[in-house]
C-alpha positions as CSV (number, residue, x, y, z in Angstrom):
1,X,106.9,-40.0,-14.3
2,X,110.0,-37.8,-14.5
3,X,110.1,-38.2,-18.3
4,X,106.5,-37.0,-18.6
5,X,107.4,-33.8,-16.6
6,X,110.4,-33.1,-18.8
7,X,108.4,-33.8,-22.0
8,X,105.6,-31.5,-20.7
9,X,108.1,-28.8,-19.8
10,X,109.8,-29.0,-23.2
11,X,106.4,-29.0,-24.9
12,X,105.3,-25.9,-22.9
13,X,108.5,-24.1,-23.8
14,X,108.2,-24.9,-27.5
15,X,104.6,-23.7,-27.6
16,X,105.6,-20.5,-25.8
17,X,108.5,-19.9,-28.2
18,X,106.4,-20.7,-31.3
19,X,103.6,-18.4,-30.1
20,X,106.1,-15.6,-29.5
21,X,107.7,-16.2,-32.9
22,X,104.4,-15.9,-34.8
23,X,103.3,-12.8,-32.8
24,X,106.6,-11.1,-33.3
25,X,106.9,-11.8,-37.0
26,X,103.2,-11.2,-37.7
27,X,103.6,-7.7,-36.3
28,X,106.8,-7.1,-38.3
29,X,105.2,-8.0,-41.6
30,X,102.0,-5.9,-41.0
31,X,104.0,-2.8,-40.0
32,X,106.3,-3.0,-43.1
33,X,103.4,-2.4,-45.5
34,X,100.7,-0.3,-43.9
35,X,97.7,0.5,-46.0
36,X,98.6,4.2,-46.1
37,X,101.8,3.4,-48.0
38,X,100.1,1.0,-50.4
39,X,97.6,3.5,-51.6
40,X,99.5,6.8,-51.9
41,X,97.5,9.7,-53.4
42,X,98.8,11.0,-56.7
43,X,98.8,14.7,-57.2
44,X,97.1,15.9,-60.3
45,X,98.6,18.8,-62.2
46,X,96.4,21.8,-62.7
47,X,95.2,23.4,-65.9
48,X,93.6,26.9,-65.9
49,X,90.0,27.5,-66.8
50,X,91.2,29.8,-69.6
51,X,93.2,27.0,-71.2
52,X,89.9,25.0,-71.5
53,X,87.7,28.0,-72.3
54,X,85.8,27.0,-69.2
55,X,82.9,29.1,-68.0
56,X,80.5,28.4,-65.1
57,X,77.3,30.4,-65.1
58,X,73.9,30.4,-63.4
59,X,70.8,29.6,-65.3
60,X,68.2,32.4,-65.8
61,X,66.1,30.8,-63.0
62,X,69.1,30.3,-60.7
63,X,68.0,26.7,-60.3
64,X,70.8,25.3,-62.4
65,X,74.3,26.0,-63.4
66,X,75.7,25.7,-66.9
67,X,79.2,24.4,-67.7
68,X,80.6,25.5,-71.0
69,X,84.0,24.4,-72.5
70,X,85.1,25.9,-75.8
71,X,88.6,24.4,-76.2
72,X,87.9,20.7,-76.6
73,X,90.2,19.7,-79.5
74,X,92.6,17.5,-77.4
75,X,90.1,16.4,-74.7
76,X,88.7,12.9,-74.3
77,X,86.7,12.9,-71.0
78,X,85.7,15.4,-68.3
79,X,84.8,14.2,-64.8
80,X,83.1,16.9,-62.8
81,X,82.3,17.4,-59.2
82,X,80.0,20.3,-58.4
83,X,79.6,21.2,-54.7
84,X,77.6,23.9,-53.1
85,X,75.8,24.9,-49.9
86,X,72.0,25.1,-49.6
87,X,69.6,26.7,-47.1
88,X,70.4,25.6,-43.6
89,X,74.1,25.4,-44.4
90,X,73.6,21.9,-45.9
91,X,76.4,20.7,-48.2
92,X,75.1,19.4,-51.5
93,X,76.6,18.4,-54.9
94,X,76.6,16.5,-58.1
95,X,79.1,14.3,-59.9
96,X,79.3,13.1,-63.5
97,X,81.3,12.5,-66.6
98,X,81.1,14.1,-70.0
99,X,82.5,12.2,-73.0
100,X,83.9,14.5,-75.7
101,X,82.2,13.0,-78.8
102,X,83.1,15.8,-81.2
103,X,86.6,17.1,-80.4
104,X,87.0,20.8,-81.3
105,X,83.4,21.6,-80.8
106,X,82.2,23.4,-77.7
107,X,80.3,21.5,-75.1
108,X,77.6,22.6,-72.7
109,X,76.2,20.8,-69.7
110,X,73.4,22.0,-67.4
111,X,73.4,20.7,-63.9
112,X,70.3,21.2,-61.7
113,X,70.8,22.6,-58.2
114,X,68.6,20.0,-56.5
115,X,67.4,16.5,-57.1
116,X,65.6,15.3,-60.2
117,X,63.8,12.1,-61.1
118,X,60.4,12.5,-62.7
119,X,60.2,16.0,-61.2
120,X,62.9,18.3,-59.9
121,X,63.0,19.6,-56.4
122,X,65.4,22.5,-56.4
123,X,67.5,23.6,-53.4
124,X,66.9,27.1,-51.9
125,X,69.5,29.5,-50.6
126,X,72.3,28.1,-52.8
127,X,75.8,29.6,-52.2
128,X,79.5,28.7,-52.5
129,X,79.3,26.9,-55.8
130,X,82.5,25.2,-56.7
131,X,83.3,23.1,-59.8
132,X,86.3,20.7,-60.0
133,X,87.0,19.2,-63.4
134,X,89.3,16.2,-63.9
135,X,90.3,16.6,-67.6
136,X,91.6,13.5,-69.5
137,X,93.4,14.5,-72.7
138,X,93.7,12.3,-75.9
139,X,97.3,11.4,-74.9
140,X,96.0,10.0,-71.5
141,X,97.4,12.8,-69.4
142,X,95.1,14.0,-66.6
143,X,94.7,17.5,-65.3
144,X,92.5,19.3,-62.9
145,X,90.7,22.7,-63.2
146,X,88.6,24.6,-60.7
147,X,86.0,27.3,-61.1
148,X,83.8,29.1,-58.5
149,X,80.5,30.9,-58.8
150,X,78.5,33.0,-56.4
151,X,74.7,33.5,-57.0
C-alpha cells in the first residue's frame, strides 16, 4: 500500500514536471518567431511620374480615367491600384496589371469609375483619385510611382 502511494506521488510529480516543461518550451519557441518577424514588409523604391512619362487624365465624360505611359523601353509589367471616393464618401477602386508587349511604344489604359459587366454603372461624385503603379523593369527591379487627379 505504501509502495502504491509512493508510485502515485512520483507519477503525479512527473506529469506535473512534464506538463510544465512542454508549456514552458512551447511558449519559448512560439515567441522566438512571431508572424510579424517572418513576414517583414519590403520597402519599394520610388520612381517619378516624369521618368515614366506617366499621365493620369479624366475621360471627356468624367466616367473614366486614362493612364498613359510614354517611356516603356525598359519596362516589363505594370501593376496598378486606382483608388477614389464616390458620392456618400464611399471608398472605391480598381486593380489590374498591364503587360508591356511592345517595349518602347506608349501604352494607354482606360479604367471606368464604376462597375462594368455587360453594362457599366458609373459612380457619381467622384473625388480624390489616386493611382499607385508598381513598375517591374526588364532587369527584375521593382519601383513604385504615384499620381493624383482631381475632377
